[in-house]
C-alpha positions as CSV (number, residue, x, y, z in Angstrom):
1,M,35.6,142.0,10.7
2,P,39.1,140.8,11.4
3,F,39.6,139.0,14.7
4,S,42.5,138.5,17.0
5,T,44.6,135.4,16.8
6,R,44.9,135.6,20.6
7,H,41.2,134.9,21.0
8,R,41.0,132.1,18.5
9,S,44.1,130.2,19.7
10,S,42.3,128.0,22.3
11,A,39.6,126.8,19.8
12,E,41.9,126.3,16.9
13,P,43.5,122.9,16.3
14,A,46.9,122.9,18.0
15,D,48.8,121.6,14.9
16,R,47.5,124.5,12.8
17,R,48.9,127.0,15.3
18,W,52.3,125.3,15.1
19,W,52.2,125.3,11.3
20,A,51.4,129.0,11.5
21,L,54.4,129.5,13.8
22,A,56.6,127.6,11.3
23,L,55.5,129.9,8.5
24,L,56.1,133.0,10.5
25,A,59.4,131.8,11.8
26,I,60.6,131.0,8.3
27,A,59.7,134.5,7.2
28,E,61.7,136.0,10.1
29,F,64.5,133.6,9.2
30,V,64.7,134.9,5.7
31,V,64.7,138.5,6.9
32,V,67.6,137.9,9.4
33,L,69.4,135.7,6.9
34,D,69.4,138.6,4.3
35,A,71.4,140.8,6.6
36,S,74.3,138.2,6.4
37,I,73.7,136.1,3.2
38,V,75.4,138.8,1.1
39,N,78.5,138.8,3.4
40,I,79.9,135.7,1.8
41,A,79.2,137.1,-1.7
42,L,80.8,140.5,-1.0
43,P,84.1,139.7,-2.7
44,S,82.2,138.5,-5.8
45,I,79.9,141.5,-5.7
46,G,82.9,143.8,-5.4
47,R,84.5,142.3,-8.5
48,G,81.3,142.2,-10.5
49,L,80.1,145.7,-9.8
50,H,83.5,147.4,-9.0
51,F,82.9,148.2,-5.4
52,S,85.8,149.6,-3.2
53,L,86.5,147.8,0.1
54,A,85.1,150.7,2.1
55,S,81.9,150.8,-0.1
56,L,81.2,147.1,0.3
57,S,79.8,147.6,3.8
58,W,76.9,149.6,2.2
59,V,75.6,146.4,0.6
60,V,74.9,145.3,4.2
61,N,74.2,148.7,5.7
62,A,71.7,149.9,3.1
63,Y,69.5,146.9,4.1
64,V,69.9,147.1,7.9
65,L,69.5,150.8,8.1
66,T,66.2,151.1,6.3
67,F,65.1,147.9,8.0
68,G,65.9,149.2,11.4
69,G,64.8,152.8,10.8
70,V,61.3,151.9,9.6
71,L,60.6,148.9,11.8
72,L,58.7,150.8,14.4
73,L,56.5,152.5,11.8
74,G,56.0,149.0,10.3
75,G,54.9,147.6,13.7
76,R,52.4,150.4,14.2
77,I,51.0,150.1,10.7
78,A,50.5,146.4,11.4
79,D,48.7,147.0,14.6
80,L,46.4,149.5,12.9
81,L,45.7,148.1,9.5
82,G,46.0,144.4,10.3
83,R,49.0,142.3,11.0
84,R,48.3,139.6,8.4
85,R,47.7,142.2,5.7
86,I,50.9,144.0,6.4
87,F,52.8,140.7,6.7
88,M,51.7,139.7,3.2
89,A,52.4,143.2,1.8
90,G,55.9,143.1,3.3
91,L,56.5,139.7,1.8
92,G,55.5,141.0,-1.6
93,M,57.8,144.0,-1.5
94,F,60.6,142.0,0.0
95,S,60.4,139.5,-2.9
96,L,60.1,142.2,-5.7
97,T,63.1,144.1,-4.4
98,S,65.1,141.0,-4.0
99,L,64.5,140.3,-7.7
100,A,65.5,143.9,-8.5
101,G,68.8,143.5,-6.5
102,G,69.6,140.3,-8.3
103,L,69.3,142.1,-11.6
104,A,71.5,145.0,-10.5
105,Q,74.0,146.4,-13.1
106,S,75.7,149.0,-11.0
107,E,76.8,149.9,-7.4
108,V,74.0,152.5,-7.0
109,W,71.4,150.1,-8.3
110,L,72.3,147.3,-5.9
111,I,72.5,149.6,-2.9
112,A,69.1,151.2,-3.8
113,A,67.5,147.7,-4.2
114,R,68.9,146.6,-0.8
115,A,67.5,149.8,0.8
116,L,64.0,149.0,-0.6
117,Q,64.4,145.4,0.5
118,G,64.9,146.7,4.0
119,L,61.6,148.5,3.8
120,G,59.8,145.3,2.9
121,A,61.5,143.5,5.8
122,A,60.5,146.4,8.1
123,M,56.8,145.7,7.3
124,L,56.8,141.9,7.6
125,A,59.2,141.3,10.6
126,P,57.2,143.1,13.4
127,A,53.9,141.8,11.9
128,A,55.3,138.2,12.0
129,L,56.5,138.4,15.6
130,S,53.3,140.0,16.8
131,L,51.2,137.4,15.0
132,A,53.3,134.6,16.7
133,T,52.9,136.3,20.1
134,A,49.1,136.7,19.7
135,T,48.6,133.1,18.6
136,F,49.8,131.6,21.9
137,S,48.7,132.4,25.4
138,E,51.2,134.1,27.7
139,G,53.1,131.7,29.9
140,A,54.7,128.3,29.2
141,E,53.0,127.8,25.8
142,R,54.1,131.2,24.5
143,N,57.6,130.7,25.9
144,K,57.9,127.4,24.1
145,A,56.8,129.1,20.8
146,L,59.1,132.0,21.3
147,S,62.0,129.6,22.0
148,I,61.4,128.0,18.6
149,W,61.2,131.5,17.2
150,G,64.4,132.5,18.8
151,A,66.2,129.4,17.6
152,V,65.1,129.9,14.0
153,A,65.8,133.7,14.0
154,G,69.1,133.3,15.8
155,S,70.4,130.8,13.3
156,G,69.5,133.0,10.4
157,A,72.7,135.0,10.5
158,A,74.9,132.0,10.5
159,A,72.8,130.1,8.0
160,G,73.0,133.1,5.7
161,V,76.8,132.7,5.5
162,L,76.4,129.0,4.7
163,L,73.6,129.4,2.1
164,G,75.4,132.4,0.6
165,G,78.5,130.4,0.1
166,V,76.7,127.6,-1.6
167,L,74.7,129.8,-3.9
168,T,77.6,132.1,-4.8
169,S,79.8,129.2,-5.7
170,A,77.2,127.3,-7.7
171,L,75.2,130.1,-9.3
172,G,76.9,133.4,-8.7
173,W,76.3,136.3,-6.3
174,R,73.0,137.2,-7.8
175,A,71.5,134.0,-6.6
176,V,71.7,135.1,-3.0
177,L,69.0,137.7,-3.8
178,F,67.0,135.6,-6.3
179,V,66.5,132.9,-3.7
180,N,64.1,135.1,-1.7
181,V,61.6,135.3,-4.6
182,P,60.2,131.8,-4.6
183,I,60.3,131.6,-0.8
184,G,58.3,134.9,-0.5
185,I,55.7,133.8,-3.1
186,A,55.2,130.5,-1.4
187,A,54.8,132.2,2.0
188,I,52.2,134.7,0.6
189,L,50.1,131.8,-0.9
190,L,50.2,129.8,2.4
191,T,49.4,132.7,4.8
192,P,45.6,133.0,4.3
193,A,45.1,129.3,5.0
194,L,47.2,129.2,8.2
195,I,46.9,132.7,9.8
196,A,43.8,134.7,10.7
197,E,43.8,138.5,10.7
198,S,44.8,140.2,13.9
199,R,45.1,143.9,14.9
200,G,45.5,146.0,18.0
201,E,42.5,148.1,19.2
202,L,44.2,151.5,19.1
203,G,42.3,154.7,19.6
204,R,44.2,156.9,17.1
205,R,44.6,155.6,13.6
206,S,47.5,157.7,12.5
207,F,51.2,157.2,11.5
208,D,54.2,159.1,12.7
209,L,55.8,159.6,9.3
210,P,57.9,162.6,10.4
211,G,59.4,160.5,13.2
212,A,60.2,157.6,10.9
213,A,61.8,159.9,8.4
214,T,64.0,161.8,10.9
215,V,65.2,158.6,12.7
216,T,66.0,156.8,9.5
217,A,67.8,159.9,8.0
218,G,69.6,160.6,11.2
219,L,70.9,157.0,11.6
220,S,71.9,156.8,7.9
221,A,73.9,160.0,8.3
222,L,75.6,158.7,11.4
223,V,76.6,155.4,9.8
224,Y,77.7,157.2,6.6
225,A,80.0,159.5,8.6
226,L,81.5,156.6,10.4
227,V,82.1,154.6,7.3
228,R,83.6,157.5,5.3
229,A,85.8,158.7,8.2
230,S,88.4,156.1,7.5
231,T,88.8,157.5,3.9
232,V,88.3,161.3,4.3
233,G,89.6,161.6,7.9
234,W,87.9,162.1,11.3
235,G,88.7,165.8,11.3
236,S,87.5,166.5,7.8
237,A,84.7,169.0,7.0
238,Q,82.7,166.2,5.5
239,T,82.9,164.0,8.6
240,I,82.1,166.8,11.0
241,G,79.3,168.2,8.8
242,V,77.6,164.8,8.4
243,L,77.9,164.0,12.1
244,A,76.4,167.4,12.9
245,A,73.5,166.7,10.6
246,A,73.0,163.3,12.2
247,V,72.8,164.9,15.7
248,V,70.3,167.5,14.5
249,L,68.1,164.8,12.9
250,L,68.1,162.5,15.9
251,V,67.4,165.4,18.3
252,S,64.5,166.4,16.0
253,F,63.2,162.8,16.2
254,V,63.1,163.0,20.0
255,V,61.3,166.3,19.9
256,I,58.8,165.0,17.4
257,E,58.1,161.9,19.5
258,R,57.5,163.9,22.6
259,R,55.1,166.3,20.9
260,S,53.3,163.7,18.8
261,Q,49.8,162.5,19.8
262,A,50.5,159.2,18.2
263,P,54.3,158.8,18.5
264,L,56.3,156.1,16.8
265,V,58.0,155.3,20.1
266,P,55.9,156.3,23.2
267,F,58.5,156.8,25.8
268,T,56.2,155.6,28.5
269,F,56.5,152.2,26.9
270,F,60.0,151.9,28.3
271,R,58.5,151.8,31.8
272,L,58.2,148.1,31.2
273,G,61.5,147.1,32.7
274,S,61.8,143.8,30.9
275,V,61.2,145.5,27.5
276,S,63.8,148.2,28.2
277,A,66.4,145.7,29.3
278,A,65.8,143.4,26.3
279,N,66.1,146.2,23.8
280,A,69.2,147.7,25.4
281,T,70.8,144.3,25.4
282,M,69.7,143.6,21.8
283,L,71.1,147.0,20.6
284,A,74.6,146.2,21.8
285,A,74.5,142.5,20.9
286,G,73.2,143.3,17.4
287,A,76.3,145.5,16.8
288,A,78.5,142.5,17.6
289,I,76.5,139.9,15.6
290,I,76.7,141.6,12.2
291,G,80.3,142.6,12.8
292,L,81.2,138.9,13.6
293,F,79.8,137.5,10.3
294,Y,81.1,140.4,8.2
295,F,84.7,140.1,9.4
296,L,84.7,136.3,9.5
297,S,83.5,136.0,6.0
298,L,86.2,138.4,4.7
299,Y,88.9,136.7,6.7
300,L,88.1,133.3,5.4
301,Q,88.1,134.4,1.8
302,K,90.6,137.2,1.6
303,V,93.2,135.9,4.1
304,L,92.8,132.1,4.1
305,G,91.8,132.0,0.4
306,Y,88.6,129.9,0.9
307,S,86.2,129.8,-2.0
308,A,82.7,131.1,-1.3
309,I,81.3,127.6,-0.8
310,T,84.1,126.5,1.5
311,A,83.7,129.7,3.6
312,G,80.0,129.0,3.8
313,I,80.3,125.4,4.8
314,S,82.8,126.3,7.4
315,Q,80.0,128.2,9.2
316,L,77.7,125.1,9.3
317,P,78.8,124.2,12.9
318,L,78.0,127.7,14.0
319,A,74.5,127.7,12.4
320,V,73.6,124.2,13.7
321,G,75.1,125.0,17.1
322,I,72.8,128.0,17.5
323,I,69.7,126.0,16.8
324,L,70.7,123.2,19.2
325,A,71.7,125.6,22.0
326,A,68.4,127.5,21.6
327,G,66.5,124.2,21.8
328,I,67.9,123.6,25.3
329,A,67.4,127.2,26.3
330,S,63.6,127.0,26.8
331,P,63.7,124.6,29.8
332,L,66.7,126.5,31.2
333,V,64.7,129.7,31.3
334,A,62.2,128.1,33.7
335,R,65.0,126.7,35.9
336,A,67.6,129.5,35.9
337,G,65.6,132.6,35.0
338,T,66.1,134.9,32.1
339,R,68.9,137.1,33.5
340,K,71.2,134.2,34.4
341,L,70.7,132.5,31.1
342,L,71.1,135.7,29.1
343,I,74.3,136.8,30.8
344,A,75.8,133.4,30.5
345,G,75.0,133.3,26.8
346,L,76.5,136.7,26.2
347,A,79.6,135.9,28.2
348,L,80.2,132.9,26.0
349,F,79.6,135.1,22.9
350,A,82.2,137.6,24.1
351,G,84.7,134.9,24.8
352,G,84.4,133.5,21.3
353,L,84.9,136.9,19.8
354,V,88.1,137.4,21.8
355,W,89.2,134.0,20.7
356,F,88.6,135.0,17.0
357,A,90.8,138.1,17.7
358,Q,93.8,135.7,18.0
359,L,93.4,134.3,14.5
360,P,96.7,133.9,12.7
361,V,97.5,134.7,9.1
362,H,98.0,131.1,8.3
363,A,95.2,129.3,10.2
364,S,94.0,125.8,10.5
365,Y,90.2,125.5,10.5
366,L,90.1,122.8,13.1
367,A,92.7,124.4,15.4
368,D,91.8,128.1,15.0
369,V,88.2,128.6,13.6
370,L,86.0,125.7,14.8
371,G,86.6,126.2,18.5
372,P,85.4,129.9,18.7
373,S,82.6,129.1,16.3
374,L,81.2,126.5,18.6
375,L,81.6,128.7,21.7
376,I,79.8,131.6,19.9
377,A,77.0,129.2,18.7
378,L,76.4,128.1,22.3
379,G,76.3,131.7,23.5
380,L,74.0,133.1,20.9
381,G,71.6,130.1,21.2
382,L,71.3,130.6,24.9
383,A,71.0,134.4,24.6
384,F,68.4,134.8,21.8
385,V,65.6,132.9,23.6
386,P,65.5,135.0,26.8
387,I,65.9,138.3,24.8
388,T,62.9,137.3,22.6
389,I,60.7,136.4,25.6
390,L,61.6,139.5,27.5
391,S,60.9,141.8,24.6
392,V,57.1,140.9,24.7
393,T,56.7,140.2,28.4
394,G,54.0,142.2,30.0
395,V,53.0,143.8,26.7
396,T,49.2,144.2,25.9
397,D,47.6,142.8,22.8
398,R,47.3,146.2,21.2
399,E,51.0,146.8,21.5
400,Y,52.4,143.6,20.1
401,G,53.4,145.3,16.9
402,L,55.2,148.0,18.7
403,A,57.1,145.6,21.0
404,S,58.0,143.4,18.0
405,G,59.1,146.3,15.9
406,L,61.2,147.7,18.8
407,V,63.3,144.6,19.5
408,N,63.9,144.1,15.7
409,T,64.8,147.8,15.5
410,S,67.3,147.4,18.3
411,Q,69.0,144.5,16.6
412,Q,69.1,146.1,13.1
413,I,70.1,149.6,14.3
414,G,72.7,148.1,16.6
415,G,74.0,146.1,13.6
416,A,74.2,149.1,11.3
417,L,75.9,151.4,13.8
418,G,78.2,148.6,15.0
419,L,79.2,147.7,11.5
420,G,79.9,151.3,10.7
421,V,82.2,151.7,13.8
422,L,83.8,148.3,13.5
423,S,84.5,148.4,9.8
424,T,86.0,151.8,10.2
425,L,88.3,150.6,12.9
426,A,89.4,147.6,11.0
427,T,89.9,149.5,7.7
428,T,91.8,152.2,9.4
429,R,94.2,149.8,11.0
430,T,94.6,147.7,7.8
431,N,95.3,150.9,5.7
432,H,97.9,152.1,8.3
433,L,99.7,148.8,8.4
434,A,99.6,148.5,4.6
435,A,101.1,152.0,4.3
436,A,103.9,150.8,6.6
437,H,104.7,148.0,4.1
438,H,103.2,145.1,6.1
439,P,102.2,142.2,3.9
440,V,98.6,142.5,2.7
441,N,97.4,139.3,4.5
442,Q,99.0,140.4,7.8
443,A,97.5,143.9,7.5
444,L,94.0,142.5,6.8
445,T,94.3,140.0,9.7
446,L,95.4,142.6,12.2
447,G,92.6,144.9,11.1
448,F,90.1,142.1,11.5
449,H,91.5,141.4,15.0
450,L,90.6,145.0,16.0
451,G,87.1,144.4,14.5
452,F,86.5,141.2,16.6
453,L,87.8,142.9,19.8
454,G,85.5,145.9,19.1
455,A,82.6,143.4,18.7
456,A,83.5,141.8,22.0
457,G,83.4,145.3,23.6
458,F,79.8,145.7,22.4
459,V,78.9,142.4,24.0
460,V,80.3,143.6,27.3
461,L,77.9,146.6,27.0
462,S,75.2,144.1,26.3
463,I,76.0,142.2,29.5
464,I,75.9,145.4,31.5
465,A,72.4,146.1,30.1
466,A,71.3,142.5,30.9
467,T,72.3,142.9,34.6
468,T,69.5,145.4,35.0
469,I,66.8,142.7,34.4
470,G,64.8,142.2,37.6
471,L,65.9,145.6,39.1
472,G,63.9,148.8,39.5
473,H,60.9,149.0,37.1
474,A,61.6,145.5,35.9
475,S,60.6,144.1,39.3
476,R,57.0,145.1,38.6
477,D,57.0,142.9,35.5
478,P,54.7,140.0,36.3
479,Q,56.7,137.3,34.6
480,V,60.1,138.5,35.8
481,A,58.8,139.0,39.3
482,A,57.3,135.6,39.4
483,R,60.6,134.0,39.9
484,P,64.1,135.2,40.7
485,A,65.6,136.8,37.6
486,A,69.1,135.8,38.7
């Protein structure tokens, strides 16, 4: 009979628990990394498989949409069938579909492989975070563990750009997908030795497949309409029709959830104020994070003419900065409280995005790119830790998978929707300027400016959501109420 890691943690050697955390955090790192690692390879992918500029965003969106759309189902399945079992199954699927993507010979093949890769990620990500949460007792020990988790996961997006540049330059774009295969196999082999099975004690052993299908289809339709609008027009029959279909599907999802006896998202779960605030904050922040790395990668290569490896190396200060900032965030949570630290981090993130929106056509890395990169690194590092802690604060053992799936869903769905909106804004402005005979680099740069400003707008929304922490329902949260949130 599988047993809970929460109950075994006190008797287990401490070093083994931390090794288990390292394995789980690395798996999460790879999942987050895969949303950005292809960004640096996009120009090479576009040339190799003949993608249009507008279609390139689907190499990213196909992954994050299925990832985000199925995460909640993945979290529930992990709670019911066993978190370690689903973690390993997700790793296996993630590895196989990464191999399939690396072997892609056409645009459709690659997008399909990326979508299936997102399904594997949706299985392993919530299982990993719920296993990490169950392994450590609530309080200082768990906060320390989740601070490490936040640092590793938070650096994944920036590290993806760096690793993507190195691999693309040295081995070609296919290597950014092949690299997942040996990592996944090694993690599968190590898991049984380091991690015991864990599951939630739920009364109903059923899955909300209709809910998962409608939310994934609805969000996919919404993003598709946003991405295609810049090409076919906002008032076109295609755009209006697909948007209408998206609304119908998403409304159907809400109806299904309210009527289901085992809903994918129990709306009563949002009565936990800290959970609601964390997810609202992550939704808006996720939109900005993916937009940041998408536009920065294209700017460095298409405007400044950097090679893939140079563009990747240029993101090293950003990746390292996030890790260092997250490392100092844990003691700051205890001193300043989650709300102050979270808002401060998000404010720095927004400032860095506005700074990036001033990038010139002919830029110097030291004068124009490094400064905002470091500012954003500090902001993201400080923000990721309190968001991660809040997302599981006050959650019972049987709902770890749901809570873990929910915060990952918020980040990925926010990223997919945000990228759809921001890439449409940037592409529309670039196309308009190009049609007015502006130089190509100038048209691209001004389009990217609008993308960065839009991302900053999403962070402002994230800050507004973060200000609700410690208010209303959140005040009943034991950990938030234990000290002033502000």
